[in-house]
MARRO-860146 format. One record per residue: residue number from 0; residue in three letters; x, y, z of N, C-alpha, C in turn. Coordinates in steps of 0.001 Angstrom, whole numbers, plus 524288, in hexadecimal, padded with zeros to 5 digits. Layout:
BEGIN
> resi,resn,n_X,n_Y,n_Z,ca_X,ca_Y,ca_Z,c_X,c_Y,c_Z
> NUM,ALA,X,Y,Z,X,Y,Z,X,Y,Z $
...
END
This chain:
BEGIN
> resi,resn,n_X,n_Y,n_Z,ca_X,ca_Y,ca_Z,c_X,c_Y,c_Z
> 0,UNK,0C8FC,FBD10,13E00,0CAD8,FBEF1,138EE,0C7E3,FBC0A,134A0 $
> 1,UNK,0C812,FBE34,12FFD,0C540,FBBD3,12BAC,0C900,FBA35,12754 $
> 2,UNK,0C6FC,FB716,123DE,0CA19,FB4E5,11F9B,0C996,FB824,11AA2 $
> 3,UNK,0CD3E,FB738,11717,0CCE1,FB91F,111BA,0CC42,FB445,10E5D $
> 4,UNK,0C8B4,FB479,10AA6,0C7A7,FB010,1073C,0C954,FB17D,101B8 $
> 5,UNK,0CBF3,FADD8,0FF0A,0CDAA,FAEC0,0F9AA,0CAF0,FAAF3,0F605 $
> 6,UNK,0C9BF,FACDE,0F15D,0C6FF,FA9CF,0ED6F,0CA20,FA9C8,0E860 $
> 7,UNK,0CAF2,FA518,0E649,0CD12,FA46D,0E104,0C882,FA262,0DDC1 $
> 8,UNK,0C5B3,FA608,0DB46,0C0CD,FA4BB,0D8AD,0C1C3,FA2D2,0D321 $
> 9,UNK,0BF08,F9EA3,0D1B4,0BF65,F9C94,0CC71,0BA0E,F9B09,0CA61 $
> 10,UNK,0B9CF,F99DE,0C56E,0B4E4,F986E,0C2F4,0B276,F93A3,0C583 $
> 11,UNK,0B5A4,F8FB7,0C69C,0B3A5,F8AD9,0C8E0,0B499,F8A73,0CEBE $
> 12,UNK,0B954,F8BBB,0D065,0BAE4,F8B06,0D5DE,0BCD4,F9025,0D823 $
> 13,UNK,0BC3C,F907F,0DD50,0BE27,F950D,0E02C,0C15B,F932B,0E4D0 $
> 14,UNK,0C63C,F94DD,0E4F7,0C995,F93B6,0E968,0C8CC,F97CE,0EDA0 $
> 15,UNK,0C8BE,F95FD,0F287,0C7E1,F9993,0F6EC,0CC1C,F98B6,0FAFE $
> 16,UNK,0CE37,F9CFF,0FCFB,0D215,F9CDC,10132,0D082,FA0DD,10548 $
> 17,UNK,0D241,FA00B,10A0E,0D113,FA3AD,10E53,0D5E8,FA47A,111B1 $
> 18,UNK,0D5D3,FA8D0,11480,0D9EA,FA9B8,1185F,0D833,FA756,11D89 $
> 19,UNK,0DBDD,FA6EC,12113,0DA88,FA5B7,1267B,0D819,FAAB6,128C1 $
> 20,UNK,0D5A2,FAA6F,12D51,0D32E,FAF22,12F88,0D6F8,FB3A4,1307D $
> 21,UNK,0DBF5,FB27C,13132,0DFD1,FB6A8,13205,0E1C3,FB8FA,12CD8 $
> 22,UNK,0DFFE,FB6C2,12879,0E167,FB87E,12330,0E741,FB83F,1222B $
> 23,UNK,0E993,FB3EE,123E0,0EF29,FB324,12318,0F02F,FAEFD,11EF4 $
> 24,UNK,0ED30,FAAC1,11F17,0EE26,FA640,11BBA,0E996,FA572,117FF $
> 25,UNK,0EADB,FA48D,11304,0E6E3,FA348,10F16,0E6CA,F9D5C,10E76 $
> 26,UNK,0E217,F9B2F,10E7F,0E16B,F958B,10E07,0DD29,F9466,10A0D $
> 27,UNK,0DE28,F9088,106BF,0DA24,F8ED8,1031A,0D585,F8CA7,10617 $
> 28,UNK,0D0D5,F8E36,1049A,0CC22,F8C56,10735,0C99D,F87EF,1040F $
> 29,UNK,0C877,F88FB,0FF1B,0C5D1,F8511,0FBE2,0C5A1,F86F7,0F647 $
> 30,UNK,0C3AA,F838D,0F2E5,0C238,F8501,0ED96,0BC92,F8347,0ECE4 $
> 31,UNK,0B96B,F86BF,0EABF,0B3DF,F8588,0EA0C,0B246,F867F,0E466 $
> 32,UNK,0ADC8,F8482,0E2F4,0AB6F,F85B6,0DDEE,0AA1F,F8B8D,0DE07 $
> 33,UNK,0AB92,F8E5A,0DA08,0AAD3,F940E,0D9F8,0A528,F95A1,0DAB2 $
> 34,UNK,0A185,F9265,0D8F0,09BF7,F93AD,0D99B,09A58,F9378,0DF55 $
> 35,UNK,09D88,F9115,0E2A0,09C3F,F9086,0E830,09EE8,F94A8,0EB9F $
> 36,UNK,0A176,F9879,0E937,0A47F,F9C43,0EC3D,0A127,F9F3D,0F037 $
> 37,UNK,09CEE,FA18A,0EE8F,099B4,FA4B8,0F21D,09771,FA15C,0F686 $
> 38,UNK,09505,F9CE5,0F568,09313,F999C,0F9C0,09773,F97D7,0FD73 $
> 39,UNK,09BFB,F968E,0FB40,0A060,F94F5,0FE88,0A1FC,F9964,1022D $
> 40,UNK,0A284,F9E1D,10003,0A438,FA291,1032E,0A02D,FA404,1074F $
> 41,UNK,09B28,FA3C8,105F4,09718,FA4E4,109D4,097B9,FA14B,10E8C $
> 42,UNK,09883,F9C5C,10D8D,0992B,F988D,111C6,09E43,F9990,114C2 $
> 43,UNK,0A27D,F9A94,111ED,0A78B,F9B80,1146F,0A75A,FA05D,117E6 $
> 44,UNK,0A4E5,FA489,115F8,0A4A4,FA968,118EE,0A14A,FA8EE,11DD8 $
> 45,UNK,09DE2,FA511,11E0B,09AE1,FA40C,122CD,09E50,FA18D,12700 $
> 46,UNK,0A27C,F9EE9,1254F,0A5E5,F9C18,128EB,0AAD4,F9F21,12A57 $
> 47,UNK,0AC9C,FA274,126BF,0B191,FA53A,12771,0B0D9,FAB0A,12675 $
> 48,UNK,0B3C2,FAE34,1295A,0B3B4,FB3D4,1289E,0B7C1,FB53F,1246D $
> 49,UNK,0B5EF,FB787,12032,0B956,FB90C,11BD4,0B8BD,FBEE9,11B14 $
> 50,UNK,0BD25,FC1A0,11AB3,0BCE3,FC754,11A28,0BDA1,FC943,11498 $
> 51,UNK,0BFBB,FC5E8,1111D,0C0CA,FC7AB,10BC9,0C137,FC2F5,10836 $
> 52,UNK,0BFA8,FC3C5,10345,0C062,FBFD5,0FF36,0C45E,FC1F5,0FB55 $
> 53,UNK,0C81D,FBEA9,0FA0A,0CBF4,FBFDD,0F5FC,0CAA2,FBC4E,0F166 $
> 54,UNK,0CA5A,FBE72,0ECAE,0C943,FBB2D,0E81F,0CD5C,FBC2E,0E3F3 $
> 55,UNK,0CF4E,FB802,0E1BB,0D345,FB86B,0DDA6,0D0F8,FBA94,0D8A6 $
> 56,UNK,0D397,FBE78,0D676,0D1F6,FC0D0,0D184,0D599,FBF02,0CD30 $
> 57,UNK,0D387,FBC21,0C965,0D6DD,FBA40,0C521,0D86B,FBEB3,0C179 $
> 58,UNK,0DD66,FBF0E,0C058,0DF7C,FC31E,0BCE1,0E389,FC0A9,0B93C $
> 59,UNK,0E40E,FC2E7,0B493,0E82A,FC152,0B0F0,0ED3E,FC421,0B24F $
> 60,UNK,0F16D,FC28E,0AFC2,0F68B,FC4FC,0B0B0,0F651,FCADD,0B007 $
> 61,UNK,0F32B,FCCA2,0AC2F,0F2E5,FD23E,0AAFF,0EEA2,FD50E,0AE1D $
> 62,UNK,0ECB4,FD298,0B23E,0E8A1,FD4B9,0B5A8,0E332,FD4D9,0B338 $
> 63,UNK,0E291,FD299,0AE93,0DD61,FD25C,0AC3C,0DA43,FCDE8,0AEB7 $
> 64,UNK,0D52D,FCE0B,0ADD4,0D1CF,FC9EF,0AFDF,0D2DC,FC4C1,0AD24 $
> 65,UNK,0D1F9,FC077,0AFF9,0D240,FBB47,0ADAD,0CCB9,FB987,0AC66 $
> 66,UNK,0CC32,FB4E7,0AA44,0C702,FB2C1,0A934,0C3EA,FB1F4,0AE40 $
> 67,UNK,0C6A4,FB169,0B2AA,0C41B,FB064,0B7AF,0C2BD,FB55C,0BAB6 $
> 68,UNK,0C4B8,FB9C9,0B91F,0C3C8,FBEA5,0BC02,0BDF0,FBFFA,0BC83 $
> 69,UNK,0BAD9,FBFAD,0B84A,0B540,FC0D6,0B8E5,0B28A,FBD1A,0BCB9 $
> 70,UNK,0B42D,FB83E,0BCCB,0B1FB,FB460,0C065,0B2FF,FB5F5,0C60F $
> 71,UNK,0B7BC,FB7A8,0C727,0B922,FB94A,0CC78,0B63F,FBE4B,0CDED $
> 72,UNK,0B5BD,FC1E7,0CA42,0B2DA,FC6C1,0CB56,0AD27,FC58A,0CCB0 $
> 73,UNK,0AADE,FC1C5,0C9F8,0A581,FC024,0CB22,0A539,FBDC8,0D09F $
> 74,UNK,0A91F,FBAA9,0D1FF,0A943,FB843,0D737,0A9AF,FBC7A,0DB6D $
> 75,UNK,0ACD9,FC07D,0DA76,0AD67,FC4C9,0DE3C,0A825,FC788,0DF07 $
> 76,UNK,0A542,FC865,0DACD,0A011,FCAD7,0DB40,09C78,FC783,0DEA0 $
> 77,UNK,09C9C,FC264,0DDE8,0996D,FBED8,0E10C,09B02,FBF20,0E6CA $
> 78,UNK,0A020,FBF27,0E7C1,0A206,FBF73,0ED21,0A02D,FC480,0EFBE $
> 79,UNK,0A07F,FC8D5,0ECE5,09ECD,FCDDF,0EF0F,098EC,FCDEF,0F009 $
> 80,UNK,0960B,FCB36,0ECB4,0905E,FCAF0,0ED4F,08EE8,FC7EC,0F247 $
> 81,UNK,0916E,FC380,0F322,09001,FC025,0F78E,092C4,FC19F,0FCA2 $
> 82,UNK,09738,FC438,0FC3E,09A32,FC5B0,100E8,09BB1,FCB7B,10095 $
> 83,UNK,097D0,FCEF4,100A3,098DC,FD486,0FFB9,09C39,FD722,103E7 $
> 84,UNK,09C6B,FD4FE,10894,09F77,FD76E,10CC6,0A50D,FD56A,10D1E $
> 85,UNK,0A67F,FD1EC,1099B,0ABA9,FCF89,109C7,0AF16,FD1DA,1057A $
> 86,UNK,0B38A,FD432,106D6,0B700,FD644,102C6,0B8FF,FD1DB,0FF3F $
> 87,UNK,0B90D,FD2F6,0FA24,0BAFD,FCF33,0F64F,0BF4E,FD1EB,0F349 $
> 88,UNK,0C3E0,FCF8B,0F355,0C869,FD1F4,0F0DA,0CAA7,FCE4B,0ECB6 $
> 89,UNK,0CB2C,FD04A,0E801,0CD93,FCD46,0E3CE,0D376,FCDC9,0E404 $
> 90,UNK,0D61F,FC975,0E2F9,0DBD7,FC980,0E2CE,0DDAD,FC69A,0DDEA $
> 91,UNK,0E218,FC828,0DBF4,0E467,FC5C3,0D74D,0E58A,FC006,0D860 $
> 92,UNK,0E386,FBC9D,0D505,0E473,FB70A,0D5C5,0E804,FB4B7,0D19D $
> 93,UNK,0EAB2,FB7FE,0CEB2,0EE42,FB5E9,0CABB,0F22B,FB23B,0CD41 $
> 94,UNK,0F31F,FAE02,0CA98,0F713,FAA1C,0CC19,0F583,FA6A4,0D0B5 $
> 95,UNK,0F0FF,FA77B,0D32A,0EFD6,FA45E,0D7D6,0EF05,F9EA1,0D696 $
> 96,UNK,0ECA2,F9D63,0D21D,0EBEE,F97DF,0D0C1,0F137,F9552,0CFB8 $
> 97,UNK,0F4A7,F981A,0CD16,0F9EF,F9603,0CC26,0FCC8,F9566,0D152 $
> 98,UNK,0FC51,F993E,0D4C0,0FEDA,F98E2,0D9E1,0FC9F,F9451,0DD00 $
> 99,UNK,0F78D,F935F,0DC82,0F519,F8F08,0DF44,0F747,F89DC,0DD49 $
> 100,UNK,0F7D6,F895D,0D82E,0F9FC,F848B,0D5EE,0FFA9,F83D4,0D797 $
> 101,UNK,102A2,F880B,0D7AA,10812,F87C2,0D97A,10853,F8625,0DF35 $
> 102,UNK,104C7,F8846,0E263,1049D,F86DF,0E7F3,1035B,F811A,0E899 $
> 103,UNK,0FFDA,F7F1A,0E55D,0FE78,F798E,0E5A0,1032D,F7622,0E44D $
> 104,UNK,1064A,F77DF,0E08B,10B1A,F7513,0DF37,10EDC,F7510,0E3D3 $
> 105,UNK,10F86,F79A5,0E62E,11316,F7A24,0EAA5,11151,F76E9,0EF4F $
> 106,UNK,10C18,F7629,0EFCF,10A13,F72F9,0F419,10AC8,F6D2A,0F309 $
> 107,UNK,10C79,F6BEF,0EE4A,10D55,F667C,0ED03,10866,F637F,0EB97 $
> 108,UNK,10458,F664D,0EA03,0FF8A,F63A4,0E889,10055,F60A2,0E377 $
> 109,UNK,0FDF2,F5C28,0E325,0FE59,F58E2,0DE7E,0FB68,F5B68,0D9F9 $
> 110,UNK,0FCB6,F59B3,0D53C,0FA7B,F5BF8,0D082,0F480,F5BED,0D09D $
> 111,UNK,0F235,F57A8,0D264,0EC81,F5747,0D2A4,0EA41,F5B70,0D650 $
> 112,UNK,0ECD6,F5C4F,0DAB5,0EB06,F6045,0DE68,0EB92,F65C2,0DC18 $
> 113,UNK,0EFBB,F669C,0D910,0F096,F6BC2,0D6BA,0ECA4,F6CFB,0D26F $
> 114,UNK,0EA21,F68FF,0D04A,0E618,F69C9,0CC50,0E0D5,F6B27,0CEBD $
> 115,UNK,0E073,F6ADE,0D3D3,0DB9C,F6C06,0D69A,0DAAD,F71EC,0D667 $
> 116,UNK,0D763,F7397,0D2B6,0D686,F7932,0D1F4,0D402,F7BC6,0D6B4 $
> 117,UNK,0D0E6,F78D5,0D998,0CE82,F7B06,0DE56,0D2BC,F7C7C,0E245 $
> 118,UNK,0D6AF,F792A,0E2D3,0DAFA,F7A51,0E663,0DE20,F7F03,0E477 $
> 119,UNK,0DEEF,F7F58,0DF60,0E1B1,F83DE,0DD24,0DEB8,F88E4,0DE7A $
> 120,UNK,0D983,F88D5,0DDF4,0D660,F8D82,0DF18,0D6AA,F8F05,0E4D8 $
> 121,UNK,0D691,F8B28,0E84C,0D6E8,F8C45,0EDE3,0DC41,F8E8D,0EF48 $
> 122,UNK,0E059,F8C56,0ED07,0E5A0,F8E51,0EE0D,0E636,F93CA,0EBBA $
> 123,UNK,0E3F3,F94AE,0E71D,0E438,F99E8,0E4B7,0E189,F9DF3,0E838 $
> 124,UNK,0DD10,F9C93,0EA77,0DA62,FA028,0EE10,0DDD5,FA145,0F2CE $
> 125,UNK,0E095,F9D49,0F4A6,0E412,F9DF6,0F920,0E891,FA1A0,0F7BD $
> 126,UNK,0EAAA,FA108,0F30A,0EEEE,FA477,0F14A,0ED02,FAA15,0F0C5 $
> 127,UNK,0E85C,FAACE,0EE8B,0E616,FB011,0EE16,0E5C0,FB297,0F379 $
> 128,UNK,0E3D7,FAF9E,0F741,0E328,FB1AE,0FC8A,0E863,FB2B2,0FF2E $
> 129,UNK,0EC13,FAF1A,0FE9A,0F134,FAFC9,10112,0F401,FB493,0FEE1 $
> 130,UNK,0F394,FB555,0F9C4,0F5F7,FB9FD,0F75C,0F353,FBEFD,0F94C $
> 131,UNK,0EE37,FBEC9,0F9F0,0EB59,FC34E,0FBF7,0ED37,FC488,10182 $
> 132,UNK,0EDB9,FC083,104B7,0EF8D,FC14D,10A1E,0F511,FC38B,10A34 $
> 133,UNK,0F845,FC1E3,10681,0FDA4,FC3CF,10637,0FE00,FC98A,104D5 $
> 134,UNK,0FA1A,FCB80,10225,0FA04,FD10A,1009F,0F766,FD46D,104AE $
> 135,UNK,0F410,FD219,107D2,0F0EF,FD530,10B9D,0F432,FD735,1100C $
END
């Protein structure tokens, strides 16, 4: 079986999460510098079989684009260019950063750990993927 990979793309950092091969559990994989996304994925795809990429689409409350929407659209174009045979599906990412911070609180992480934006991005990618799995 193959995995599904989720991306929480940002200007500076990108959180990445993946499913297990049975596509039951979403797990945070890492957070990387956004400029390293394509090289990271090329290497990862050589090691793991991935059947689909899920990417969070930033939206406002009224469904309009946010300041980050054009950035994510550009990233999707790059992904399609380098991985043309891999389906890429955008999903609503509203509230995922807030949910990630709430999850960190519930896990009992200390204030310093909760300020770790890289960890927030990785957890947000995991939430995006878990929500996608819940709908599938």
